[in-house]
Backbone bond lengths (Angstrom), bond angles and torsions (degrees), N, CA, C in turn:
res aa  C-N    CA-C-N  psi(-1)  N-CA   C-N-CA  omega(-1)  CA-C   N-CA-C  phi
1 X - - - 1.480 - - 1.512 112.85 -
2 X 1.358 113.58 -38.72 1.540 116.43 -179.30 1.465 108.60 -70.77
3 X 1.331 121.20 -43.05 1.450 123.19 -179.52 1.466 111.55 -62.52
4 X 1.340 115.83 -35.01 1.483 118.77 179.09 1.536 107.98 -68.73
5 X 1.296 116.93 -41.11 1.506 117.13 176.66 1.543 112.59 -63.16
6 X 1.284 114.85 -39.77 1.509 118.05 179.87 1.497 112.04 -63.78
7 X 1.335 114.89 -32.31 1.463 121.32 -179.01 1.487 110.97 -59.24
8 X 1.335 116.39 -32.63 1.474 119.51 -176.56 1.524 113.86 -104.27
9 X 1.265 110.27 0.51 1.506 116.12 178.43 1.540 107.90 -143.23
10 X 1.373 118.08 76.11 1.497 120.54 -174.26 1.454 118.07 -57.02
11 X 1.365 119.09 -15.37 1.425 122.77 -172.25 1.542 111.55 -82.42
12 X 1.335 115.53 -13.25 1.445 121.63 -179.76 1.548 111.50 -68.35
13 X 1.302 117.69 140.55 1.447 124.70 -179.03 1.506 110.10 -72.05
14 X 1.292 119.46 83.43 1.444 124.39 -177.24 1.566 112.72 -60.63
15 X 1.310 116.03 -36.81 1.472 117.94 179.59 1.537 110.39 -63.55
16 X 1.371 114.73 -45.03 1.439 120.29 177.37 1.555 114.90 -60.31
17 X 1.387 109.53 -38.10 1.477 118.52 -178.70 1.516 110.11 -67.22
18 X 1.338 117.80 -38.28 1.443 120.16 175.70 1.437 114.71 -67.60
19 X 1.389 116.53 -34.11 1.406 118.35 176.53 1.474 115.35 -72.75
20 X 1.326 116.24 -32.01 1.443 120.63 -175.69 1.556 110.43 -139.66
21 X 1.321 111.78 93.57 1.459 116.17 -172.22 1.523 111.27 -65.16
22 X 1.336 120.05 -13.19 1.484 121.53 -174.81 1.571 106.64 -86.13
23 X 1.284 118.94 -5.08 1.512 117.79 175.41 1.461 107.47 -64.81
24 X 1.220 121.24 -27.00 1.464 121.99 -175.48 1.503 111.02 -66.96
25 X 1.311 117.92 -22.66 1.467 120.04 -179.98 1.575 112.40 -74.68
26 X 1.358 113.85 -9.39 1.428 119.05 -179.84 1.474 115.34 -85.27
27 X 1.308 118.16 -9.74 1.461 119.70 -174.98 1.479 109.18 -75.66
28 X 1.280 114.57 145.87 1.446 125.83 -175.16 1.526 110.08 -82.27
29 X 1.325 111.64 168.25 1.535 120.93 178.93 1.598 105.53 -56.27
30 X 1.295 115.95 -44.81 1.458 116.48 178.30 1.555 117.81 -55.32
31 X 1.349 108.55 -41.46 1.489 116.74 177.08 1.543 110.75 -59.26
32 X 1.310 118.26 -50.22 1.392 122.03 -178.55 1.566 114.58 -66.27
33 X 1.366 111.45 -34.44 1.484 115.50 176.86 1.515 109.72 -66.27
34 X 1.349 118.75 -38.26 1.487 122.71 175.84 1.525 111.66 -60.14
35 X 1.392 111.18 -49.34 1.575 114.08 -175.97 1.482 108.27 -55.12
36 X 1.342 117.85 -53.31 1.431 117.11 -171.02 1.591 114.68 -77.58
37 X 1.283 114.46 -27.65 1.459 113.03 172.69 1.527 112.13 -64.79
38 X 1.302 118.11 -43.15 1.376 119.98 174.81 1.563 116.65 -61.39
39 X 1.310 109.46 -36.57 1.504 116.31 177.25 1.493 111.92 -64.57
40 X 1.358 114.45 -47.61 1.450 118.81 -175.84 1.519 109.88 -68.87
41 X 1.433 114.25 -34.22 1.437 120.51 179.93 1.558 110.14 -62.07
42 X 1.328 116.30 -43.33 1.469 120.69 179.72 1.521 110.51 -63.64
43 X 1.354 117.07 -37.49 1.414 122.08 179.25 1.517 110.84 -63.83
44 X 1.356 115.33 -41.04 1.363 121.85 179.18 1.570 114.88 -66.68
45 X 1.384 112.09 -37.11 1.416 117.79 176.04 1.553 113.45 -63.80
46 X 1.295 114.87 -41.05 1.373 121.15 174.18 1.514 113.63 -62.62
47 X 1.272 119.37 -30.33 1.415 123.70 174.31 1.575 111.37 -85.18
48 X 1.428 114.25 7.85 1.494 117.27 179.10 1.521 111.53 62.69
49 X 1.288 117.05 32.00 1.494 118.79 173.58 1.513 109.78 -111.02
50 X 1.369 114.76 57.75 1.392 121.83 -176.60 1.580 115.69 -57.23
51 X 1.298 119.19 -44.53 1.459 118.38 -178.51 1.570 111.04 -58.62
52 X 1.389 113.87 -39.32 1.514 114.76 -178.70 1.525 108.48 -71.93
53 X 1.311 116.10 -33.17 1.465 120.21 177.95 1.483 108.67 -60.94
54 X 1.293 119.56 -48.91 1.508 124.90 -179.03 1.540 108.49 -61.60
55 X 1.305 117.40 -43.24 1.428 120.51 178.00 1.539 114.01 -59.27
56 X 1.313 115.52 -43.45 1.466 124.09 177.92 1.552 110.30 -61.64
57 X 1.297 114.31 -44.40 1.491 116.24 -179.25 1.544 113.02 -65.85
58 X 1.304 112.50 -37.64 1.525 120.43 175.14 1.461 106.97 -60.86
59 X 1.340 120.62 -49.80 1.474 122.97 -179.17 1.529 111.94 -57.28
60 X 1.346 114.58 -42.10 1.467 118.75 -177.09 1.525 112.73 -67.48
61 X 1.297 114.91 -42.15 1.534 121.90 172.60 1.497 110.95 -57.97
62 X 1.396 119.28 -45.20 1.370 119.37 -179.04 1.517 114.58 -65.52
63 X 1.352 113.39 -38.83 1.439 119.39 178.83 1.542 111.76 -63.44
64 X 1.334 114.05 -42.46 1.497 119.75 176.65 1.579 112.45 -61.70
65 X 1.349 112.54 -41.78 1.442 115.71 -177.36 1.500 109.37 -66.12
66 X 1.352 118.46 -40.80 1.467 122.89 179.35 1.473 109.57 -61.18
67 X 1.397 116.21 -43.29 1.437 121.36 -177.79 1.567 109.46 -63.64
68 X 1.234 119.24 -43.96 1.538 121.93 178.26 1.485 108.32 -62.50
69 X 1.303 118.09 -42.25 1.484 121.37 -179.23 1.477 110.37 -62.68
70 X 1.320 118.59 -42.86 1.434 122.30 -179.60 1.496 113.59 -66.83
71 X 1.305 115.14 -38.24 1.460 119.77 176.86 1.575 110.72 -66.39
72 X 1.290 115.73 -38.93 1.532 117.94 179.36 1.566 110.00 -68.88
73 X 1.336 115.00 -38.86 1.410 118.33 -178.62 1.584 110.26 -62.41
74 X 1.391 110.33 -44.29 1.487 118.81 -179.62 1.503 110.25 -60.16
75 X 1.371 116.85 -42.35 1.473 120.49 178.85 1.543 110.46 -65.64
76 X 1.233 123.86 -34.88 1.421 127.78 175.57 1.543 107.81 -63.03
77 X 1.303 117.38 -44.90 1.486 120.99 179.78 1.475 110.26 -61.07
78 X 1.323 119.94 -38.74 1.535 126.41 179.86 1.497 104.38 -63.22
79 X 1.334 118.39 -55.21 1.465 123.34 -176.83 1.567 108.80 -55.25
80 X 1.317 116.83 -48.28 1.463 119.30 -175.93 1.539 109.80 -61.17
81 X 1.322 122.25 -37.03 1.385 125.94 179.91 1.534 111.34 -62.62
82 X 1.374 113.92 -45.27 1.487 120.06 -177.41 1.510 109.10 -70.99
83 X 1.316 116.99 -42.34 1.490 120.81 -179.68 1.546 110.92 -61.54
84 X 1.259 115.22 -42.02 1.497 117.72 179.54 1.514 109.41 -66.29
85 X 1.326 118.82 -41.03 1.436 119.80 177.21 1.520 110.53 -62.73
86 X 1.355 116.51 -43.97 1.490 121.00 176.92 1.541 110.64 -51.66
87 X 1.376 113.71 -50.61 1.440 117.87 178.98 1.499 114.98 -57.74
88 X 1.321 117.19 -28.79 1.491 121.80 -177.48 1.506 112.14 -77.85
89 X 1.356 119.78 -15.60 1.441 124.29 -177.08 1.550 111.56 -71.33
90 X 1.305 115.02 146.98 1.433 117.22 -179.91 1.559 110.88 -63.97
91 X 1.263 115.96 -29.60 1.490 122.22 -179.16 1.518 109.65 -109.89
92 X 1.355 121.40 45.77 1.385 121.95 -174.80 1.543 118.74 -62.32
93 X 1.350 112.59 -8.09 1.373 120.24 174.96 1.574 114.48 -96.40
94 X 1.318 113.81 18.29 1.455 122.94 -175.11 1.563 104.55 -55.38
95 X 1.316 117.26 129.70 1.446 117.93 -178.37 1.516 113.60 -68.07
96 X 1.332 118.41 -22.39 1.459 120.14 173.85 1.518 115.85 -69.43
97 X 1.360 114.79 -15.25 1.414 117.85 171.99 1.531 115.84 -104.17
98 X 1.305 113.59 16.68 1.529 116.35 -174.35 1.488 110.58 -71.71
99 X 1.316 119.36 -13.50 1.453 120.29 178.42 1.492 111.12 -83.99
100 X 1.374 119.20 -7.25 1.445 124.53 176.54 1.516 113.02 -78.51
101 X 1.309 112.38 78.75 1.532 118.87 176.15 1.476 108.06 -139.93
102 X 1.348 112.78 159.73 1.449 118.76 -176.25 1.533 114.70 74.95
103 X 1.292 114.01 -170.01 1.488 119.37 -176.73 1.481 117.14 -114.82
104 X 1.409 112.61 19.20 1.490 116.78 -178.67 1.488 107.38 -125.10
105 X 1.392 116.69 85.22 1.461 120.90 -179.30 1.563 113.54 -64.47
106 X 1.324 116.31 -17.25 1.504 118.54 -177.52 1.575 111.72 -83.16
107 X 1.283 113.20 -6.19 1.518 115.62 -175.50 1.490 111.89 -73.86
108 X 1.349 114.37 -67.23 1.524 116.26 -177.98 1.504 109.34 -152.82
109 X 1.310 118.60 31.96 1.480 116.72 178.05 1.473 112.39 -75.77
110 X 1.326 117.48 124.14 1.469 120.81 -177.54 1.479 108.91 -60.15
111 X 1.347 116.52 138.44 1.451 123.91 178.26 1.405 120.21 75.76
112 X 1.426 116.57 7.96 1.442 123.49 179.22 1.509 112.91 -117.15
113 X 1.384 111.31 132.14 1.478 114.61 -178.75 1.574 103.83 -127.04
114 X 1.346 111.63 136.37 1.468 118.25 -174.78 1.552 108.44 -114.93
115 X 1.341 114.52 158.54 1.448 120.86 171.79 1.541 106.60 -80.36
116 X 1.382 113.70 134.42 1.493 118.08 -175.60 1.472 115.90 -65.10
117 X 1.373 114.74 -30.92 1.481 116.63 -177.30 1.516 112.28 -87.81
118 X 1.346 118.36 -48.11 1.489 116.94 -178.53 1.482 115.21 -82.88
119 X 1.343 112.03 -17.36 1.539 117.52 -177.93 1.570 112.90 66.76
120 X 1.308 114.66 15.11 1.468 119.85 176.88 1.529 110.51 -93.42
121 X 1.284 117.08 157.08 1.519 121.18 179.68 1.460 107.02 -74.69
122 X 1.390 114.56 134.26 1.503 113.92 174.83 1.553 105.54 -127.42
123 X 1.307 121.98 -7.89 1.433 120.23 177.56 1.537 111.69 -143.94
124 X 1.323 117.83 133.64 1.446 123.82 171.63 1.523 105.90 -124.79
125 X 1.428 114.76 118.93 1.414 121.39 179.23 1.501 109.26 -124.63
126 X 1.299 117.73 101.68 1.469 121.46 -178.27 1.538 108.81 -116.54
127 X 1.323 119.24 42.18 1.490 123.93 -179.14 1.503 107.63 -66.28
128 X 1.344 115.40 132.16 1.476 121.99 172.82 1.564 112.40 63.12
129 X 1.371 113.14 32.67 1.549 116.62 178.16 1.528 108.52 -86.65
130 X 1.280 121.54 -6.46 1.442 123.68 -177.63 1.550 110.20 63.34
131 X 1.389 112.75 39.09 1.470 117.14 174.92 1.530 113.86 -74.83
132 X 1.243 116.90 142.17 1.536 125.86 177.96 1.486 111.80 -131.78
133 X 1.285 116.84 116.12 1.499 119.62 -173.86 1.453 113.71 159.97
134 X 1.310 118.79 -173.62 1.409 122.20 175.55 1.580 112.81 -109.12
135 X 1.330 111.29 172.84 1.552 117.38 176.57 1.553 110.94 -99.33
136 X 1.320 117.53 2.63 1.469 120.32 -174.78 1.531 110.23 -61.78
137 X 1.232 121.96 -36.06 1.521 123.42 -176.60 1.504 115.63 -84.48
138 X 1.343 114.31 -2.22 1.457 117.14 179.62 1.519 110.04 -81.99
139 X 1.327 114.05 110.31 1.470 122.61 -175.78 1.593 110.75 -73.81
140 X 1.322 113.91 90.23 1.411 120.24 -176.49 1.537 115.29 -58.45
141 X 1.354 115.28 -33.74 1.415 120.60 -174.23 1.540 113.64 -70.26
142 X 1.392 115.40 -16.55 1.432 120.72 171.61 1.483 113.83 -87.09
143 X 1.359 118.96 -0.50 1.397 120.16 173.95 1.538 118.64 -125.51
144 X 1.363 112.05 53.53 1.524 117.05 -170.88 1.518 111.15 -74.02
145 X 1.377 117.84 -9.60 1.435 117.23 179.72 1.510 115.81 -102.52
146 X 1.341 115.93 0.04 1.408 121.05 177.89 1.557 112.28 -64.95
147 X 1.346 119.47 131.82 1.425 120.43 -176.18 1.538 111.59 -109.76
148 X 1.370 115.15 -19.47 1.447 116.45 -178.51 1.539 109.76 -141.16
149 X 1.262 119.13 133.50 1.447 122.52 174.90 1.504 108.31 -133.30
150 X 1.344 115.13 112.58 1.458 120.99 -178.68 1.548 110.34 -116.92
151 X 1.348 115.13 114.46 1.486 121.50 -178.38 1.501 111.25 -124.73
152 X 1.231 118.59 28.08 1.463 123.44 -172.96 1.576 113.01 -65.98
153 X 1.292 111.27 148.05 1.564 119.20 172.46 1.497 108.49 57.88
154 X 1.386 116.68 58.59 1.450 120.19 169.11 1.502 104.89 -128.25
155 X 1.384 115.07 -154.61 1.485 120.70 179.75 1.506 109.60 -125.92
156 X 1.336 115.89 35.24 1.469 119.81 -179.49 1.549 111.44 -73.04
157 X 1.298 113.90 133.79 1.461 118.89 -175.93 1.544 109.70 -125.62
158 X 1.355 116.49 -177.04 1.424 119.91 -178.49 1.457 113.10 88.01
159 X 1.285 119.20 -172.33 1.436 123.32 -175.39 1.516 111.13 -89.84
160 X 1.291 117.89 161.08 1.420 125.19 171.87 1.555 103.65 -75.83
161 X 1.307 118.62 114.11 1.477 119.79 -176.88 1.537 117.27 -62.25
162 X 1.272 118.45 137.61 1.462 121.86 -176.37 1.575 108.85 -65.77
163 X 1.358 116.06 -28.15 1.393 119.18 -177.48 1.517 115.73 -75.74
164 X 1.283 116.31 5.14 1.437 123.63 175.32 1.500 110.68 -58.17
165 X 1.373 115.82 -24.73 1.480 120.33 -177.98 1.434 112.76 -68.46
166 X 1.366 120.97 -8.18 1.469 122.27 177.37 1.528 111.18 -78.46
167 X 1.339 116.78 -14.04 1.464 119.20 173.27 1.554 109.72 -80.50
168 X 1.402 113.54 68.18 1.436 121.17 -164.51 1.511 115.17 -62.84
169 X 1.324 118.96 -17.34 1.486 124.00 -178.06 1.469 112.56 -97.26
170 X 1.282 116.73 5.28 1.483 121.72 -170.78 1.590 109.49 -66.35
171 X 1.334 111.17 131.68 1.521 115.16 -179.97 1.614 109.05 -118.52
172 X 1.368 113.30 -22.92 1.476 115.81 -177.30 1.561 106.90 -133.33
173 X 1.243 114.05 122.64 1.494 119.01 177.99 1.584 103.14 -124.33
174 X 1.326 115.13 105.29 1.424 124.47 -172.66 1.525 113.21 -125.26
175 X 1.416 116.85 98.33 1.414 117.93 -174.75 1.587 109.16 -140.82
176 X 1.367 118.15 42.95 1.383 120.15 171.39 1.592 116.56 -69.65
177 X 1.298 116.25 166.18 1.486 121.87 178.04 1.522 110.36 55.34
178 X 1.233 117.85 58.30 1.466 127.58 168.02 1.549 111.32 -131.27
179 X 1.282 117.38 -157.63 1.497 123.24 -177.81 1.485 106.42 -126.82
180 X 1.261 123.34 31.79 1.461 123.91 179.39 1.539 108.24 -70.85
181 X 1.236 114.35 140.40 1.475 121.19 -179.94 1.475 113.92 -129.99
182 X 1.327 117.08 -177.81 1.496 119.35 179.75 1.616 108.50 86.74
183 X 1.263 111.64 -164.10 1.442 119.04 179.35 1.542 112.15 -103.33
184 X 1.312 115.40 157.46 1.489 120.89 173.87 1.516 108.06 -68.37
185 X 1.313 117.12 126.02 1.434 115.30 178.72 1.522 117.53 -72.66
186 X 1.347 113.99 136.60 1.545 117.20 -176.35 1.570 109.89 -55.38
187 X 1.368 118.20 -27.97 1.410 116.60 -176.24 1.516 114.44 -64.76
188 X 1.348 120.24 -11.30 1.390 122.92 176.03 1.471 110.77 -60.05
189 X 1.382 116.53 -27.47 1.486 121.78 179.99 1.521 112.21 -69.29
190 X 1.310 118.99 -1.89 1.492 123.28 178.40 1.542 108.44 -93.18
191 X 1.303 117.89 -7.59 1.435 120.75 179.78 1.582 108.09 -86.48
192 X 1.316 114.35 68.18 1.444 123.59 -170.37 1.531 114.33 -60.40
193 X 1.371 115.17 -16.86 1.462 117.60 -175.85 1.554 109.35 -92.04
194 X 1.261 120.18 -6.03 1.471 123.64 -179.63 1.521 110.93 -57.22
195 X 1.453 111.26 131.45 1.425 113.44 171.27 1.580 110.31 -128.14
196 X 1.336 112.96 5.73 1.460 115.54 178.21 1.572 104.60 -155.16
197 X 1.307 117.58 125.70 1.444 123.47 175.54 1.504 108.83 -139.89
198 X 1.381 113.91 120.18 1.456 121.45 -177.03 1.518 108.19 -129.13
199 X 1.410 117.18 109.26 1.389 123.02 -178.80 1.545 108.59 -126.44
200 X 1.266 119.47 16.45 1.501 119.58 -177.12 1.483 111.46 -75.47
201 X 1.407 115.54 170.57 1.450 121.63 -175.29 1.476 114.32 56.30
202 X 1.332 115.95 41.30 1.494 122.55 168.94 1.530 107.69 -123.10
203 X 1.275 117.89 -162.60 1.502 122.54 177.57 1.486 110.80 -110.18
204 X 1.278 117.32 25.15 1.487 118.55 -178.20 1.563 112.74 -67.74
205 X 1.257 114.91 148.80 1.475 121.12 -175.80 1.552 108.24 -140.53
206 X 1.307 111.91 178.46 1.538 118.02 -177.70 1.448 114.39 82.21
207 X 1.274 116.09 178.72 1.432 123.09 -177.96 1.511 114.32 -78.81
208 X 1.222 115.29 148.79 1.558 120.71 172.82 1.450 108.37 -69.67
209 X 1.376 119.16 120.05 1.547 119.31 -175.42 1.529 111.70 -61.16
210 X 1.323 118.27 137.60 1.487 121.84 176.04 1.483 112.33 -56.30
211 X 1.313 122.99 -20.02 1.470 126.42 177.68 1.467 110.37 -60.79
212 X 1.379 118.45 -23.73 1.476 118.67 179.44 1.594 110.29 -56.25
213 X 1.355 111.45 -27.01 1.490 113.52 176.93 1.524 117.39 -62.80
214 X 1.286 114.70 -14.92 1.461 119.33 176.80 1.549 113.19 -71.65
215 X 1.255 116.64 -21.34 1.420 125.48 -177.95 1.517 113.38 -82.80
216 X 1.367 111.71 72.66 1.444 118.95 -175.87 1.480 114.92 -70.54
217 X 1.331 118.77 -14.52 1.418 120.58 -179.83 1.532 116.46 -90.97
218 X 1.359 114.01 1.40 1.431 115.75 -179.06 1.440 116.96 -64.21
219 X 1.400 115.39 131.03 1.493 123.56 179.22 1.475 110.76 -111.91
220 X 1.341 115.82 -36.90 1.448 121.32 -179.13 1.536 110.28 -124.05
221 X 1.335 117.28 123.51 1.447 121.92 -177.83 1.478 113.07 -138.60
222 X 1.393 114.65 112.02 1.452 116.67 173.11 1.595 108.23 -123.59
223 X 1.335 110.88 107.23 1.489 117.92 -177.06 1.522 109.00 -114.14
224 X 1.297 119.22 161.71 1.482 121.64 -179.23 1.494 107.68 -69.19
């Protein structure tokens, strides 16, 4: 199968593919679309259906262009959400966040890790950044693919926002050693992918919401 793919995409590293067959799993939707569009196009050419072949290639190029544009637009949305949150912080001129400029958080933003294929943010780690402010201005709906958010040992205060549930892919919520107060929002129980939640060493109060019971994948739990 790998040699067949290489036949229709000569730029792929065949040597590496032979050494590690699992590399093939890292190809994006656009890559596979290209492979099979070229393959079908060659078949149509052999059948002397050149106009249909050209139309198919045009369609594939168009779909790939749209895919790239959508990914770029999504990346800009993620950057905008983080930049607006940065501006809302009491210390938004924090030197540790000085790299947060432009609209490409995957380039060199400190504390940000992106998925190599989708180019979307999947991890935010701002441990010991000396951040002071709230989470209210963090637009969770613009970060649906984030899987890990680590904000431990800062000076974040205010309540845990109920809209945190919009980070639907979140697996790790790590925010101990801050000054968060109020109660844990019941909406946190909608983060069904969570396997680790750490909110200890804050000033949280009240009862733990029953909705926490929805988090059947939890392995690590430190609550007030």
